[in-house]
ROPAGU-95967 format. One record per residue (C-alpha): residue in three letters; chain; residue number from 1; x, z, y. Coordinates in steps of 0.1 Angstrom, whole numbers, plus 5000, padded with zeros to 4 digits. Each point is the difference from the previous one (the first is absolute). Layout:
<padrens>
+------+-------+------+------+------+------+
! resn ! chain ! resi !    x !    z !    y !
+------+-------+------+------+------+------+
!  ALA !     A !  NUM !    X !    Z !    Y !
...
+------+-------+------+------+------+------+
</padrens>
This chain:
<padrens>
+------+-------+------+------+------+------+
! resn ! chain ! resi !    x !    z !    y !
+------+-------+------+------+------+------+
!  MET !     A !    1 ! 5618 ! 5096 ! 5683 !
!  LEU !     A !    2 ! 4967 ! 5011 ! 4980 !
!  GLU !     A !    3 ! 4982 ! 4966 ! 5004 !
!  TRP !     A !    4 ! 4966 ! 5006 ! 4976 !
!  CYS !     A !    5 ! 4983 ! 5027 ! 4983 !
!  LEU !     A !    6 ! 4972 ! 5013 ! 4980 !
!  PRO !     A !    7 ! 4989 ! 5025 ! 5010 !
!  LYS !     A !    8 ! 5000 ! 4999 ! 5034 !
!  ASP !     A !    9 ! 5002 ! 5036 ! 5008 !
!  MET !     A !   10 ! 5023 ! 5011 ! 4978 !
!  ASP !     A !   11 ! 5034 ! 5014 ! 5009 !
!  LEU !     A !   12 ! 5026 ! 4976 ! 4995 !
!  GLU !     A !   13 ! 5028 ! 5013 ! 5026 !
!  GLY !     A !   14 ! 5037 ! 4992 ! 4985 !
!  VAL !     A !   15 ! 4985 ! 4975 ! 4963 !
!  GLU !     A !   16 ! 5016 ! 4970 ! 5016 !
!  PHE !     A !   17 ! 5036 ! 5012 ! 4995 !
!  LYS !     A !   18 ! 4987 ! 5011 ! 4966 !
!  ALA !     A !   19 ! 4985 ! 4967 ! 4992 !
!  ILE !     A !   20 ! 5027 ! 4980 ! 5008 !
!  ALA !     A !   21 ! 5040 ! 5019 ! 4988 !
!  SER !     A !   22 ! 5026 ! 4999 ! 5028 !
!  GLY !     A !   23 ! 5021 ! 4973 ! 4988 !
!  SER !     A !   24 ! 4971 ! 4977 ! 4983 !
!  HIS !     A !   25 ! 5012 ! 4978 ! 5027 !
!  ARG !     A !   26 ! 5028 ! 4990 ! 4970 !
!  VAL !     A !   27 ! 4978 ! 4995 ! 4974 !
!  SER !     A !   28 ! 4975 ! 4969 ! 4995 !
!  THR !     A !   29 ! 4976 ! 5022 ! 4983 !
!  ASP !     A !   30 ! 4996 ! 5040 ! 4988 !
!  PHE !     A !   31 ! 4972 ! 5029 ! 4994 !
!  ILE !     A !   32 ! 4999 ! 5035 ! 5007 !
!  TYR !     A !   33 ! 4981 ! 5026 ! 4992 !
!  PHE !     A !   34 ! 4997 ! 5031 ! 5027 !
!  ARG !     A !   35 ! 4984 ! 5033 ! 5010 !
!  LYS !     A !   36 ! 4982 ! 4998 ! 5026 !
!  GLY !     A !   37 ! 4984 ! 5036 ! 5010 !
!  SER !     A !   38 ! 4983 ! 5010 ! 4965 !
!  TYR !     A !   39 ! 4994 ! 4964 ! 4992 !
!  PHE !     A !   40 ! 5025 ! 4974 ! 4980 !
!  GLY !     A !   41 ! 5005 ! 4968 ! 5009 !
!  LEU !     A !   42 ! 5012 ! 4962 ! 4987 !
!  ALA !     A !   43 ! 5009 ! 4973 ! 5020 !
!  CYS !     A !   44 ! 5012 ! 4966 ! 4990 !
!  PHE !     A !   45 ! 5025 ! 4988 ! 5026 !
!  ALA !     A !   46 ! 5010 ! 4962 ! 5010 !
!  ASN !     A !   47 ! 5023 ! 4985 ! 5022 !
!  MET !     A !   48 ! 4994 ! 4961 ! 5010 !
!  ALA !     A !   49 ! 5026 ! 4977 ! 5019 !
!  VAL !     A !   50 ! 4976 ! 4983 ! 5027 !
!  GLU !     A !   51 ! 5009 ! 4976 ! 5030 !
!  SER !     A !   52 ! 4987 ! 5023 ! 5027 !
!  MET !     A !   53 ! 5025 ! 5012 ! 5034 !
!  VAL !     A !   54 ! 4977 ! 5029 ! 5007 !
!  GLU !     A !   55 ! 5005 ! 5008 ! 4959 !
!  ARG !     A !   56 ! 5034 ! 5000 ! 5000 !
!  GLY !     A !   57 ! 4997 ! 4973 ! 4969 !
!  ALA !     A !   58 ! 4986 ! 5026 ! 4978 !
!  ARG !     A !   59 ! 4959 ! 5013 ! 4995 !
!  MET !     A !   60 ! 5004 ! 5034 ! 4979 !
!  LYS !     A !   61 ! 4969 ! 5021 ! 4985 !
!  SER !     A !   62 ! 4986 ! 5025 ! 4980 !
!  VAL !     A !   63 ! 4969 ! 5001 ! 4985 !
!  GLY !     A !   64 ! 4989 ! 5040 ! 4985 !
!  ILE !     A !   65 ! 4976 ! 5025 ! 4987 !
!  LEU !     A !   66 ! 5002 ! 5036 ! 5002 !
!  SER !     A !   67 ! 4982 ! 5023 ! 4971 !
!  PRO !     A !   68 ! 4999 ! 5037 ! 4991 !
!  SER !     A !   69 ! 5020 ! 4992 ! 4970 !
!  TYR !     A !   70 ! 5029 ! 4974 ! 4988 !
!  THR !     A !   71 ! 4988 ! 4997 ! 4969 !
!  LEU !     A !   72 ! 4976 ! 4972 ! 5004 !
!  LEU !     A !   73 ! 5018 ! 4978 ! 5026 !
!  TYR !     A !   74 ! 5025 ! 4978 ! 4980 !
!  ARG !     A !   75 ! 4964 ! 4986 ! 4989 !
!  TYR !     A !   76 ! 4997 ! 4981 ! 5033 !
!  MET !     A !   77 ! 5032 ! 4993 ! 5002 !
!  SER !     A !   78 ! 4995 ! 4961 ! 4993 !
!  PHE !     A !   79 ! 4971 ! 4997 ! 5024 !
!  LEU !     A !   80 ! 5023 ! 5015 ! 5030 !
!  GLU !     A !   81 ! 5029 ! 4977 ! 4992 !
!  HIS !     A !   82 ! 4975 ! 4972 ! 5003 !
!  GLN !     A !   83 ! 4986 ! 5012 ! 5031 !
!  VAL !     A !   84 ! 5032 ! 5003 ! 5021 !
!  ARG !     A !   85 ! 5011 ! 4966 ! 4991 !
!  LEU !     A !   86 ! 4967 ! 4988 ! 5013 !
!  GLN !     A !   87 ! 5002 ! 5020 ! 5028 !
!  LEU !     A !   88 ! 5035 ! 4982 ! 5005 !
!  GLN !     A !   89 ! 4985 ! 4968 ! 4997 !
!  SER !     A !   90 ! 4965 ! 5008 ! 5023 !
!  PRO !     A !   91 ! 5002 ! 5028 ! 5020 !
!  GLY !     A !   92 ! 4971 ! 5019 ! 5011 !
!  HIS !     A !   93 ! 4980 ! 4990 ! 4968 !
!  TYR !     A !   94 ! 4986 ! 5032 ! 4991 !
!  SER !     A !   95 ! 4966 ! 4998 ! 4979 !
!  PRO !     A !   96 ! 5017 ! 4996 ! 4966 !
!  LEU !     A !   97 ! 5018 ! 5037 ! 5008 !
!  GLU !     A !   98 ! 4964 ! 5009 ! 5018 !
!  ALA !     A !   99 ! 4977 ! 4991 ! 4967 !
!  PHE !     A !  100 ! 5031 ! 5020 ! 4981 !
!  TYR !     A !  101 ! 4998 ! 5031 ! 5017 !
!  GLU !     A !  102 ! 4954 ! 4999 ! 4997 !
!  ASP !     A !  103 ! 5011 ! 4993 ! 4963 !
!  LYS !     A !  104 ! 5025 ! 5028 ! 4995 !
!  ARG !     A !  105 ! 4992 ! 5028 ! 5024 !
!  ALA !     A !  106 ! 4995 ! 5036 ! 4990 !
!  LEU !     A !  107 ! 4993 ! 5030 ! 5016 !
!  LEU !     A !  108 ! 5032 ! 5012 ! 5011 !
!  PRO !     A !  109 ! 5008 ! 5037 ! 5008 !
!  PRO !     A !  110 ! 4991 ! 5004 ! 5037 !
!  SER !     A !  111 ! 5033 ! 5013 ! 5014 !
!  GLY !     A !  112 ! 5040 ! 4994 ! 4990 !
!  ASP !     A !  113 ! 5006 ! 5035 ! 4991 !
!  GLY !     A !  114 ! 4989 ! 4999 ! 4965 !
!  VAL !     A !  115 ! 5022 ! 5012 ! 4971 !
!  VAL !     A !  116 ! 5021 ! 4968 ! 4984 !
!  THR !     A !  117 ! 5008 ! 5007 ! 4963 !
!  ALA !     A !  118 ! 5027 ! 4983 ! 4980 !
!  CYS !     A !  119 ! 4982 ! 4987 ! 4973 !
!  PRO !     A !  120 ! 4964 ! 5001 ! 4990 !
!  ALA !     A !  121 ! 4999 ! 5040 ! 4978 !
!  ASN !     A !  122 ! 4971 ! 4978 ! 4976 !
!  ALA !     A !  123 ! 5028 ! 4971 ! 4995 !
!  TRP !     A !  124 ! 5026 ! 5024 ! 4980 !
!  GLY !     A !  125 ! 4971 ! 5017 ! 4977 !
!  ALA !     A !  126 ! 4999 ! 4965 ! 4986 !
!  VAL !     A !  127 ! 5040 ! 4997 ! 4996 !
!  LEU !     A !  128 ! 5003 ! 5025 ! 4972 !
!  ASN !     A !  129 ! 4975 ! 4974 ! 4981 !
!  HIS !     A !  130 ! 5022 ! 4973 ! 5008 !
!  SER !     A !  131 ! 4974 ! 4984 ! 5015 !
!  MET !     A !  132 ! 5007 ! 4992 ! 5034 !
!  HIS !     A !  133 ! 4975 ! 5009 ! 5028 !
!  PRO !     A !  134 ! 4985 ! 4960 ! 5005 !
!  GLU !     A !  135 ! 5010 ! 5007 ! 5037 !
!  MET !     A !  136 ! 5029 ! 5014 ! 4993 !
!  LYS !     A !  137 ! 5006 ! 4964 ! 4985 !
!  ILE !     A !  138 ! 5002 ! 4981 ! 5034 !
!  THR !     A !  139 ! 5016 ! 5025 ! 5018 !
!  HIS !     A !  140 ! 5035 ! 4982 ! 4993 !
!  PRO !     A !  141 ! 5005 ! 4964 ! 4993 !
!  ALA !     A !  142 ! 5011 ! 4994 ! 4963 !
!  GLY !     A !  143 ! 5040 ! 5003 ! 4996 !
!  CYS !     A !  144 ! 5004 ! 5026 ! 5030 !
!  MET !     A !  145 ! 5012 ! 5033 ! 4982 !
!  SER !     A !  146 ! 5024 ! 4979 ! 4979 !
!  GLN !     A !  147 ! 5011 ! 4986 ! 5030 !
!  PHE !     A !  148 ! 5009 ! 5029 ! 5015 !
!  ILE !     A !  149 ! 5018 ! 5017 ! 4965 !
!  ARG !     A !  150 ! 5020 ! 4967 ! 5003 !
!  PHE !     A !  151 ! 5005 ! 5006 ! 5036 !
!  PHE !     A !  152 ! 5015 ! 5037 ! 4997 !
!  GLY !     A !  153 ! 5009 ! 5006 ! 4965 !
!  GLU !     A !  154 ! 5010 ! 5034 ! 4991 !
!  GLN !     A !  155 ! 4994 ! 5006 ! 5038 !
!  ILE !     A !  156 ! 4961 ! 5006 ! 4992 !
!  MET !     A !  157 ! 5012 ! 5031 ! 4985 !
!  VAL !     A !  158 ! 5009 ! 5016 ! 5034 !
!  LEU !     A !  159 ! 4971 ! 4988 ! 5014 !
!  TRP !     A !  160 ! 4977 ! 5014 ! 4971 !
!  LYS !     A !  161 ! 5014 ! 5034 ! 5009 !
!  LEU !     A !  162 ! 5000 ! 5000 ! 5037 !
!  ALA !     A !  163 ! 4963 ! 4985 ! 4998 !
!  LEU !     A !  164 ! 4988 ! 5029 ! 4978 !
!  LEU !     A !  165 ! 5019 ! 5023 ! 5021 !
!  ARG !     A !  166 ! 4977 ! 4985 ! 5028 !
!  ARG !     A !  167 ! 5033 ! 4986 ! 5027 !
!  ARG !     A !  168 ! 4993 ! 4981 ! 5022 !
!  ILE !     A !  169 ! 5012 ! 4963 ! 4991 !
!  LEU !     A !  170 ! 5006 ! 4971 ! 5027 !
!  ILE !     A !  171 ! 5010 ! 4970 ! 4984 !
!  PHE !     A !  172 ! 5014 ! 4972 ! 5024 !
!  SER !     A !  173 ! 5000 ! 4965 ! 4995 !
!  PRO !     A !  174 ! 5005 ! 4968 ! 5027 !
!  PRO !     A !  175 ! 4971 ! 4977 ! 4992 !
!  PRO !     A !  176 ! 4978 ! 4987 ! 4981 !
!  VAL !     A !  177 ! 4988 ! 5034 ! 4993 !
!  GLY !     A !  178 ! 4973 ! 4994 ! 4976 !
!  VAL !     A !  179 ! 5020 ! 5004 ! 4971 !
!  VAL !     A !  180 ! 5015 ! 5035 ! 5014 !
!  CYS !     A !  181 ! 4963 ! 5016 ! 5008 !
!  TYR !     A !  182 ! 4997 ! 4993 ! 4959 !
!  ARG !     A !  183 ! 5032 ! 5023 ! 4998 !
!  VAL !     A !  184 ! 4980 ! 5024 ! 5020 !
!  TYR !     A !  185 ! 4966 ! 4999 ! 4979 !
!  CYS !     A !  186 ! 5028 ! 5002 ! 4968 !
!  CYS !     A !  187 ! 5016 ! 5030 ! 5012 !
!  CYS !     A !  188 ! 4965 ! 5021 ! 5003 !
!  CYS !     A !  189 ! 4991 ! 4988 ! 4964 !
!  LEU !     A !  190 ! 5035 ! 5017 ! 4991 !
!  ALA !     A !  191 ! 4982 ! 5039 ! 5010 !
!  ASN !     A !  192 ! 4964 ! 5000 ! 4983 !
!  ILE !     A !  193 ! 4994 ! 5028 ! 4975 !
!  SER !     A !  194 ! 4965 ! 5006 ! 4990 !
!  ILE !     A !  195 ! 5003 ! 5033 ! 4982 !
!  PRO !     A !  196 ! 4968 ! 5020 ! 5018 !
!  GLY !     A !  197 ! 5013 ! 5029 ! 5029 !
!  VAL !     A !  198 ! 5036 ! 4990 ! 5002 !
!  GLY !     A !  199 ! 5013 ! 4985 ! 5035 !
!  VAL !     A !  200 ! 4969 ! 5010 ! 5018 !
!  ALA !     A !  201 ! 5019 ! 5019 ! 5022 !
!  VAL !     A !  202 ! 5026 ! 4973 ! 5011 !
!  PRO !     A !  203 ! 5000 ! 4972 ! 5024 !
!  GLU !     A !  204 ! 4986 ! 4969 ! 4992 !
!  PHE !     A !  205 ! 5024 ! 4974 ! 4995 !
!  ARG !     A !  206 ! 4984 ! 4975 ! 5021 !
!  PRO !     A !  207 ! 5004 ! 4966 ! 5003 !
!  PHE !     A !  208 ! 5009 ! 4989 ! 5038 !
!  PHE !     A !  209 ! 5011 ! 4965 ! 4985 !
!  TYR !     A !  210 ! 5016 ! 4978 ! 5033 !
!  VAL !     A !  211 ! 5002 ! 5023 ! 5028 !
!  ASN !     A !  212 ! 5021 ! 4987 ! 5036 !
!  VAL !     A !  213 ! 5012 ! 5024 ! 5033 !
!  ALA !     A !  214 ! 4963 ! 5003 ! 5008 !
!  ASP !     A !  215 ! 4995 ! 5023 ! 4967 !
!  ILE !     A !  216 ! 5028 ! 5025 ! 5014 !
!  SER !     A !  217 ! 4975 ! 5025 ! 5014 !
!  ALA !     A !  218 ! 4983 ! 5002 ! 4964 !
!  LEU !     A !  219 ! 5024 ! 5002 ! 4978 !
!  GLU !     A !  220 ! 5011 ! 5031 ! 5021 !
!  ASN !     A !  221 ! 4973 ! 5021 ! 4987 !
!  GLU !     A !  222 ! 5002 ! 4988 ! 4966 !
!  LEU !     A !  223 ! 5011 ! 5019 ! 4969 !
!  SER !     A !  224 ! 5011 ! 4975 ! 4972 !
!  TYR !     A !  225 ! 4991 ! 4961 ! 4999 !
!  VAL !     A !  226 ! 5018 ! 4969 ! 4987 !
!  ALA !     A !  227 ! 5000 ! 4970 ! 5029 !
!  CYS !     A !  228 ! 5018 ! 4971 ! 5002 !
!  THR !     A !  229 ! 5013 ! 4979 ! 5043 !
!  THR !     A !  230 ! 5020 ! 4976 ! 5006 !
!  GLU !     A !  231 ! 5014 ! 5020 ! 5034 !
!  LYS !     A !  232 ! 5035 ! 5014 ! 4993 !
!  ILE !     A !  233 ! 4994 ! 5018 ! 5028 !
!  PHE !     A !  234 ! 4985 ! 5024 ! 4978 !
!  GLU !     A !  235 ! 5030 ! 5010 ! 4982 !
!  GLU !     A !  236 ! 5013 ! 5017 ! 5030 !
!  LYS !     A !  237 ! 4969 ! 5023 ! 5002 !
!  LYS !     A !  238 ! 5005 ! 5021 ! 4968 !
!  ASP !     A !  239 ! 4980 ! 5027 ! 5011 !
!  LEU !     A !  240 ! 4969 ! 4976 ! 4989 !
!  TYR !     A !  241 ! 5015 ! 4994 ! 4965 !
!  ASP !     A !  242 ! 5015 ! 5022 ! 4972 !
!  VAL !     A !  243 ! 5015 ! 4960 ! 4978 !
!  TYR !     A !  244 ! 5009 ! 4970 ! 5016 !
!  VAL !     A !  245 ! 4996 ! 4975 ! 4975 !
!  ASP !     A !  246 ! 5024 ! 4967 ! 5010 !
!  ASN !     A !  247 ! 4991 ! 4971 ! 4972 !
!  GLN !     A !  248 ! 5013 ! 5017 ! 4969 !
!  ASN !     A !  249 ! 5020 ! 5029 ! 5024 !
!  VAL !     A !  250 ! 4980 ! 5033 ! 4997 !
!  LYS !     A !  251 ! 5014 ! 5025 ! 5025 !
!  THR !     A !  252 ! 4996 ! 5036 ! 5015 !
!  TYR !     A !  253 ! 5016 ! 5017 ! 5032 !
!  ARG !     A !  254 ! 4981 ! 5036 ! 4983 !
!  ASP !     A !  255 ! 5028 ! 5019 ! 4983 !
!  GLY !     A !  256 ! 4982 ! 5014 ! 4978 !
!  LEU !     A !  257 ! 4983 ! 4967 ! 4983 !
!  LYS !     A !  258 ! 5035 ! 4981 ! 4998 !
!  PRO !     A !  259 ! 5011 ! 5013 ! 4965 !
!  LEU !     A !  260 ! 4960 ! 4988 ! 4987 !
!  LEU !     A !  261 ! 5015 ! 4959 ! 5010 !
!  ARG !     A !  262 ! 5020 ! 5006 ! 4968 !
!  LEU !     A !  263 ! 4989 ! 4989 ! 4969 !
!  SER !     A !  264 ! 5000 ! 5027 ! 4971 !
!  SER !     A !  265 ! 5004 ! 4993 ! 4963 !
!  ALA !     A !  266 ! 4963 ! 5006 ! 4993 !
!  ASP !     A !  267 ! 4993 ! 4972 ! 5033 !
!  ARG !     A !  268 ! 5020 ! 4977 ! 4977 !
!  ASP !     A !  269 ! 4984 ! 5007 ! 4972 !
!  LYS !     A !  270 ! 4963 ! 4998 ! 5014 !
!  TYR !     A !  271 ! 5013 ! 4964 ! 5013 !
!  ARG !     A !  272 ! 5010 ! 4989 ! 4968 !
!  LYS !     A !  273 ! 4970 ! 5008 ! 4986 !
!  LEU !     A !  274 ! 4980 ! 4982 ! 5026 !
!  THR !     A !  275 ! 5020 ! 4974 ! 4997 !
!  GLU !     A !  276 ! 4996 ! 4997 ! 4961 !
!  GLN !     A !  277 ! 4959 ! 5004 ! 5004 !
!  ARG !     A !  278 ! 5002 ! 4969 ! 5020 !
!  GLN !     A !  279 ! 5019 ! 4979 ! 4979 !
!  MET !     A !  280 ! 4981 ! 5012 ! 4970 !
!  LEU !     A !  281 ! 4967 ! 4989 ! 5021 !
!  LEU !     A !  282 ! 5009 ! 4967 ! 5011 !
!  TYR !     A !  283 ! 5013 ! 4996 ! 4964 !
!  SER !     A !  284 ! 4964 ! 5011 ! 4989 !
!  GLN !     A !  285 ! 4982 ! 4976 ! 5030 !
!  GLU !     A !  286 ! 5026 ! 4967 ! 4982 !
!  GLU !     A !  287 ! 4994 ! 5007 ! 4964 !
!  ASN !     A !  288 ! 4963 ! 5011 ! 5001 !
!  GLY !     A !  289 ! 4981 ! 4984 ! 5029 !
!  ASP !     A !  290 ! 4998 ! 5039 ! 5012 !
!  CYS !     A !  291 ! 4978 ! 4995 ! 5035 !
!  VAL !     A !  292 ! 4986 ! 5032 ! 5002 !
!  SER !     A !  293 ! 5034 ! 5022 ! 5007 !
!  SER !     A !  294 ! 5018 ! 4995 ! 5035 !
!  GLU !     A !  295 ! 5033 ! 5009 ! 5010 !
!  GLU !     A !  296 ! 4982 ! 5016 ! 5029 !
!  ASP !     A !  297 ! 4979 ! 5021 ! 4976 !
!  LEU !     A !  298 ! 5032 ! 5010 ! 4985 !
!  PHE !     A !  299 ! 5019 ! 5007 ! 5031 !
!  ILE !     A !  300 ! 4971 ! 5026 ! 5013 !
!  LEU !     A !  301 ! 4992 ! 5018 ! 4966 !
!  PHE !     A !  302 ! 5040 ! 5004 ! 4993 !
!  PHE !     A !  303 ! 5001 ! 5018 ! 5034 !
!  LEU !     A !  304 ! 4966 ! 5020 ! 4997 !
!  GLU !     A !  305 ! 5007 ! 5009 ! 4966 !
!  GLN !     A !  306 ! 5036 ! 5017 ! 5011 !
!  ASN !     A !  307 ! 4986 ! 5017 ! 5030 !
!  ASN !     A !  308 ! 4972 ! 5013 ! 4973 !
!  ARG !     A !  309 ! 5027 ! 5011 ! 4975 !
!  ILE !     A !  310 ! 5021 ! 5024 ! 5033 !
!  PHE !     A !  311 ! 4968 ! 5015 ! 5012 !
!  GLN !     A !  312 ! 4989 ! 5007 ! 4964 !
!  THR !     A !  313 ! 5030 ! 5016 ! 4992 !
!  LEU !     A !  314 ! 4999 ! 5016 ! 5030 !
!  SER !     A !  315 ! 4965 ! 5015 ! 4993 !
!  GLU !     A !  316 ! 5009 ! 5009 ! 4967 !
!  VAL !     A !  317 ! 5028 ! 5020 ! 5008 !
!  ALA !     A !  318 ! 4984 ! 5017 ! 5034 !
!  GLY !     A !  319 ! 4975 ! 5014 ! 4976 !
!  SER !     A !  320 ! 5018 ! 5011 ! 4974 !
!  PRO !     A !  321 ! 5015 ! 5037 ! 4995 !
!  ASP !     A !  322 ! 5035 ! 4991 ! 5010 !
!  PRO !     A !  323 ! 4993 ! 4977 ! 5029 !
!  THR !     A !  324 ! 5039 ! 4986 ! 5003 !
!  LEU !     A !  325 ! 5009 ! 4967 ! 4998 !
!  THR !     A !  326 ! 5030 ! 4995 ! 4976 !
!  GLN !     A !  327 ! 5022 ! 4965 ! 4987 !
!  GLU !     A !  328 ! 4974 ! 4995 ! 4973 !
!  SER !     A !  329 ! 4965 ! 5001 ! 5025 !
!  VAL !     A !  330 ! 5022 ! 4975 ! 5022 !
!  ARG !     A !  331 ! 5006 ! 4977 ! 4976 !
!  ALA !     A !  332 ! 4964 ! 5006 ! 4987 !
!  MET !     A !  333 ! 4990 ! 4983 ! 5033 !
!  GLY !     A !  334 ! 5029 ! 4978 ! 4996 !
!  LEU !     A !  335 ! 5023 ! 5009 ! 5023 !
!  ASP !     A !  336 ! 5035 ! 5010 ! 5004 !
!  PRO !     A !  337 ! 5010 ! 5031 ! 5000 !
!  HIS !     A !  338 ! 5029 ! 5003 ! 5019 !
!  GLY !     A !  339 ! 4996 ! 4959 ! 5021 !
!  ASP !     A !  340 ! 4962 ! 5005 ! 5011 !
!  ARG !     A !  341 ! 5006 ! 5036 ! 5007 !
!  LEU !     A !  342 ! 4995 ! 5000 ! 5037 !
!  PHE !     A !  343 ! 4973 ! 4975 ! 4996 !
!  LEU !     A !  344 ! 4978 ! 5026 ! 4972 !
!  LEU !     A !  345 ! 5007 ! 5029 ! 5036 !
!  HIS !     A !  346 ! 4988 ! 4976 ! 5022 !
!  LEU !     A !  347 ! 4966 ! 4991 ! 4979 !
!  LEU !     A !  348 ! 4995 ! 5044 ! 4988 !
!  GLU !     A !  349 ! 5001 ! 5001 ! 5041 !
!  ILE !     A !  350 ! 4978 ! 4967 ! 5010 !
!  TYR !     A !  351 ! 4975 ! 5006 ! 4971 !
!  GLY !     A !  352 ! 4994 ! 5039 ! 5008 !
!  TYR !     A !  353 ! 5018 ! 5015 ! 4963 !
!  ASP !     A !  354 ! 5017 ! 5027 ! 5021 !
!  THR !     A !  355 ! 4992 ! 5024 ! 4965 !
!  LEU !     A !  356 ! 5025 ! 4982 ! 4984 !
!  LEU !     A !  357 ! 5035 ! 5013 ! 4993 !
!  VAL !     A !  358 ! 5028 ! 4974 ! 4991 !
!  SER !     A !  359 ! 5024 ! 5009 ! 4976 !
!  GLU !     A !  360 ! 5035 ! 5003 ! 5007 !
!  GLN !     A !  361 ! 5006 ! 4973 ! 4977 !
!  LEU !     A !  362 ! 4992 ! 4975 ! 5022 !
!  CYS !     A !  363 ! 5030 ! 5003 ! 5018 !
!  CYS !     A !  364 ! 5015 ! 4970 ! 5022 !
!  SER !     A !  365 ! 5022 ! 4983 ! 4979 !
+------+-------+------+------+------+------+
</padrens>
């Protein structure tokens, strides 16, 4: 049940099922990112044993906030963690939450139908100058992207392609769900492009973060998203997603996408380069005390530059007297002319490079 909220007149129907993930009774603490209409939410959950027959031996609560953007939410996680402990120990004591709301409240959009973008546009211009927009620094905790790389290994190259193709990606994991919400965020970072005009006609790759069965009708209308869930029943609803990720197992029931789950030689090369760059950065940090560069910056820049390289090459070929993709131009993108042929054909279709011809050299191996 929804126990208390400010402002009182806001439509929060169903938010209690987002703020407490399904299966949370099995964990003592967790945090959950989620979507509610055009807002993003962050809730901190805690579970405390109590000697009460009415509460069946356990008291479970979440304290959360909603904002038009998720890039600021992480800043308030420690406050929410502290408040949920207070609510467990002293139920009904809302004055710190009232004071927080009065201090932080801003003019929210009047309706819940606003467009939600995956990442603030002004953040990515700054990335190219190797200086992250300050608000991006607090979108994620230090180390979440290095954990993402370690968890998926070479499979992140498969996720990268699927994200760039704007597929619907659903990640399943039992609770705790907080770390899985960060995997949703990391997936979004794989698909960024900073070349003006590129990708404006393709569906926005939108983070839904945590979803449950109450979100099914909303997901049915989404063309492109990445989300996570603790509810296994989603796996059976194959019309809701293109790709299902269960732990490190990336799978699809769509025949046209199955070949994309195989790593190409170029994928392995890129993953090796990413690993080498991480090792060089860690060595530099250890030897020189370099605290300016971070693994997060490296990760985001690596995929941003890779994506820009692809679309820069496509634009150059499309504008040339002979708009034909050859093995040389595909290699210039950092792709495998044979192993990445299907990925490239999907890319041309989705991003509207219909006038480009594909050389017969790019045949299947």
